[in-house]
C-alpha positions, 0 to 999 in steps of 0.5 A: 513892390512887385507887380504880382498880386500875391507879392503885393499882399505878401501871401503865397499862391495857395493862401485862403480867402481869409488869409488874403483879406487879413493881409489886405487889411494889414497892407491897407493900414500901412499904405493908406494915403491918410496915414502913410509917410511913404511918398508912393503910398497912394499908388501902392494903396491902389495896387493893394486894392486891385490885388484884393479885388482880384484874389478874393473873387473866385472866378477872377482868381482862377483866371489870374492863376491860369493866365499869369499877371501880364496876360491878365493885365493885358486882357483887362487893358483891352476891355475883356472880362477875363474872369469868364474866359473872355465871354463876359463882354466889355465894360462889365456888361453881362453876355456877349454884346455881339452874340445876339439873343440866341444860344448857338455857337455861330458867329465871331463874338467877343468870346471868340476874339478873346480865345484867338488872342489869349487862348486858354480854351474858354469855351470848355469852361463856359456855363450852359447858355440860356435859350433864346427869348421868344416874343408874342403879342396879346390884345386886351380890353380896357376893362381887363387893364382896369381890373387885371385878368388871367388870359390863356393864349397859344404860341408855337415854339421849339420843343425837345423832340420826342423821338430822339429825346433832343439828341438829334440822332436815333438810339440805333445810330452808331457812334464813333469818336470824332477824328478831328478833335479825337473826342475832346470836342475842341481843337487847339492851334498855336498862332503868332499875334501882336501880343506874342505866340499864343494858343487858340482853343475853339469848338470842333466844327466837325462834331460841334463840340460833341466829340462824337459822330453818329451814323444817322440823324433823327428823321423827325427833327432832322438832327436838330433835337427840337421840333416846333410845337403849339403850347397853351400858356396862361399869363397874369395881366396886372391891373393898370398895365398900359398898351406898349408894355411887355410882360415876361414869362421866365423859362417859357422861351426856347430851350437851351442848345447845351442843357442850360435854362430855357429863354423867356417869353416876352408878351407885348400888350396892346389895349383895344379902343374903348367906345366911351373912354379915352386913356391918357396914362393913368387918367381917363377922359369922358365926354358927357352930353347934357341939355341946354337947361341942364347947363343953365340950371345945373343938375345931378346926372349919372356918369359912367366909370369902369367901376360902375355909375357915379353921381355927378353934380353939374353946376348952374351956368356950365359952359359947353367944353368945360372939363371937370376932374373926378379924382381917383376914378381913373385907371389903377396904377401898377403895384397898387399905388392908387388910381388916376383921375377921370376928366369929364368934358361937358358937351351941350347938345342942341335939339334938332326939333322944337315943339311950339311950347319949347320954341315959345319959351326960347323966344321969350328967353332970347327977347328977355336978354335983349336979342332981336330975333326973326324966327323966319330967318332961323331962330334955331340956327342962331341959338345953335351958333350961340352955344 
């Protein structure tokens, strides 16, 4: 069985996708290891699958036809995504893992390395690159995080120059064909590599791939095509968001350098500290001060929540530091999956001053419990230590 994918499936190079799929089904039935008596059925079946995978994928088939079988196999062996002229990275990852976030052509990324080794002018076939992502911060209150909110904010970002329309040169500039690439925007060289004599096609450095040189640059943007400008945006902050999470506004980042889509704006959210509540994920914690009699006899009190006041029954005999759980009174969970809980920790407050009636009552209480006390040595301090 020949190594050529078309020969493996028994189709011509101009076969349609439907014809390739039909041929694959026929071959797969013939050489499936579970039904075939051929001693090499398993290996042949793998080759049939690989041929179908490549030839039914439009991008991969174009790369295969352009490069030929041997060079295509070499590209995949070395980890290149040949379907994108080498710009796809390694191991199936999208984008150039060494190319950074931006949209420029600066730097020797994996796509450049592929072009140097396998040639083929990959840059000329690339889709326009997405613009660079931008990042900013936004601080909100705990109430905002509880209810969700809509916030306006201002950032400074690159915008298309109004004077030159993003071209980098004024309309009055004289245009001439680049003598380096003769207007093609690319230059081609042939060099010897460990894989043999190959052709290298790269973007023309003199005209930056434009194919044209201009007599002057725009005075407003200095030839960049972009200027930094303040813009005001509005973002929807969902209920339940936590500090440290990031919101993404698609298409609100930097513009593309070659006509592609804008990058995104990433918004890092932080939440102000609250005077009453402490947040732990979707749960809230609140310290509730109560008096000694309330702890002893029990009471009904008002507990604040982020959704208003809530009645809470303090059971008789409550100890200082005891914590009670109020289910569903915490923060809303993202995407509407209920609420966390509110944990109320009771703290018994000892009065700093007592009138005669209060002092007498506490003395009687202590004596009824069998305590021997001497008021002159600090009865209040003893009570304070006890609780």
